[in-house]
SETORMAR-727101 format. One record per residue (C-alpha): residue in one letter; y, x, z. Coordinates in steps of 0.5 Angstrom, whole numbers. Layout:
// residues N
residuo:north:east:up
A:Y:X:Z
...
This chain:
// residues 218
residuo:north:east:up
M:-72:-138:158
D:-75:-132:161
R:-81:-136:162
V:-81:-137:154
L:-78:-130:153
A:-84:-127:157
E:-89:-131:152
T:-86:-128:147
Y:-86:-121:149
P:-93:-120:154
D:-93:-113:153
A:-85:-112:155
K:-85:-106:160
C:-81:-99:160
E:-80:-96:153
L:-80:-89:156
D:-86:-85:158
F:-88:-83:165
D:-93:-81:169
N:-89:-81:176
A:-82:-82:180
F:-79:-76:178
E:-81:-76:171
L:-78:-83:170
L:-72:-81:174
V:-71:-75:169
V:-72:-79:162
T:-68:-84:165
V:-62:-80:166
L:-63:-77:159
S:-64:-84:155
A:-56:-84:156
Q:-53:-84:149
T:-59:-83:145
T:-66:-87:144
D:-73:-88:148
R:-77:-86:143
R:-72:-79:141
V:-73:-78:149
N:-80:-79:149
A:-81:-74:143
V:-78:-68:147
R:-82:-71:154
P:-89:-67:154
T:-85:-61:152
L:-80:-62:158
F:-85:-63:163
A:-90:-58:161
A:-85:-53:163
Y:-82:-56:169
P:-87:-62:172
D:-83:-62:178
A:-76:-62:181
K:-77:-55:184
A:-78:-52:178
M:-74:-56:174
A:-68:-54:179
A:-70:-47:178
A:-70:-47:170
P:-66:-42:166
R:-60:-46:163
E:-61:-44:157
D:-69:-46:156
L:-67:-53:159
E:-61:-53:153
R:-66:-52:148
I:-71:-57:150
V:-67:-63:150
G:-62:-61:145
P:-65:-65:140
L:-62:-72:144
G:-54:-70:143
F:-50:-68:149
F:-55:-63:151
R:-50:-59:156
A:-48:-65:160
K:-55:-67:161
T:-58:-61:162
E:-52:-60:168
S:-55:-67:170
L:-62:-65:170
L:-60:-58:174
K:-56:-62:179
L:-60:-67:180
S:-67:-63:181
A:-63:-59:186
A:-61:-65:190
L:-68:-68:191
V:-70:-61:193
E:-65:-60:198
R:-65:-67:201
Y:-72:-70:199
D:-76:-64:199
G:-77:-65:192
E:-79:-72:192
V:-76:-78:189
P:-74:-83:195
P:-76:-90:193
R:-69:-94:196
L:-64:-95:192
E:-59:-93:197
D:-61:-86:196
L:-62:-86:189
V:-55:-88:187
T:-53:-82:191
L:-56:-77:187
P:-52:-73:181
G:-52:-77:175
V:-55:-84:178
G:-52:-90:178
R:-55:-97:179
K:-58:-98:172
T:-62:-91:174
A:-64:-93:180
N:-67:-100:179
V:-71:-97:173
V:-74:-93:177
L:-75:-97:183
G:-78:-102:179
N:-83:-99:174
A:-84:-92:179
F:-85:-96:186
G:-86:-103:184
I:-79:-105:188
P:-76:-111:184
G:-70:-109:181
I:-65:-111:174
T:-63:-106:170
V:-56:-108:166
D:-56:-104:160
T:-52:-105:154
H:-58:-110:151
F:-58:-114:158
G:-51:-114:159
R:-50:-117:152
L:-56:-123:152
I:-54:-125:159
R:-48:-127:157
R:-50:-130:150
F:-54:-134:154
G:-48:-136:159
W:-51:-134:165
T:-46:-130:167
E:-39:-128:164
E:-38:-121:168
T:-38:-115:164
D:-39:-110:169
P:-45:-108:170
V:-45:-108:178
K:-43:-115:178
A:-47:-117:172
E:-53:-115:176
F:-51:-119:183
A:-50:-125:178
I:-57:-125:175
A:-59:-123:182
A:-57:-130:185
I:-60:-134:179
F:-67:-131:179
P:-73:-129:185
K:-72:-122:187
K:-80:-122:185
D:-78:-123:177
W:-72:-118:177
T:-76:-112:173
M:-80:-116:168
L:-74:-121:167
S:-70:-115:165
H:-76:-112:161
H:-76:-119:157
V:-69:-119:156
I:-68:-112:154
W:-74:-113:149
H:-71:-119:146
G:-64:-115:145
R:-68:-109:142
R:-72:-114:137
V:-68:-120:136
C:-62:-121:139
H:-57:-115:136
A:-50:-113:138
K:-48:-114:130
K:-52:-119:127
P:-57:-123:132
A:-64:-126:128
C:-62:-133:131
G:-66:-136:126
A:-72:-132:129
C:-71:-133:136
T:-76:-136:141
V:-70:-139:146
A:-65:-141:140
R:-65:-148:142
W:-63:-146:149
C:-58:-141:147
P:-50:-143:148
S:-49:-137:142
Y:-54:-140:137
G:-51:-139:131
A:-47:-132:132
G:-52:-130:127
P:-56:-132:121
T:-60:-138:123
D:-64:-138:116
P:-71:-137:118
E:-73:-132:112
A:-66:-129:112
A:-67:-128:121
A:-74:-125:120
A:-72:-120:115
L:-67:-117:122
V:-73:-117:126
K:-75:-110:129
T:-82:-110:131
Q:-81:-104:135
G:-75:-103:140
P:-70:-98:137
A:-67:-96:143
């Protein structure tokens, strides 16, 4: 199935914009409970003002709140950015560590965020279990695990490590565009023939095609 998804989405990649590991870490933290598109919209202003951990750790709280305000939960997200940046400065001289064991000790950083950073900023394979990935791996019958960490380990046992990052992109892109939570476009799905959940959404090709999104909304 991953081979077919790879053919379906040859341009699959992280849909958050970033220029370096610090930017990716920050925008991934900000992406909680909002869309990648909204995060990408505030990114230029945010990093023009605070391009690195040292600058962001010293940022006035009200200035950060103003910039991230459009993303929702802005007070909590501002607090996360200030604590995260301060921890990077104190522990790693402002640099993002390229190890999962170190990343998950940072404020606001769990395994999902750590794997996003490792896979896309450092080229270190990681499995990103977001809501889309978790939904699809259960629909595909790859695992019944609902706990993100257990799901990550279950998928890691099935696929070669070298494929983990791109597997994550392929599955997430499919979840955002075709295999929606409430009404999957089964009749437009390129992996439908192997999917045990086929029929959970419209199987008529025309009806299914109307549900397909050309861009990932989140």
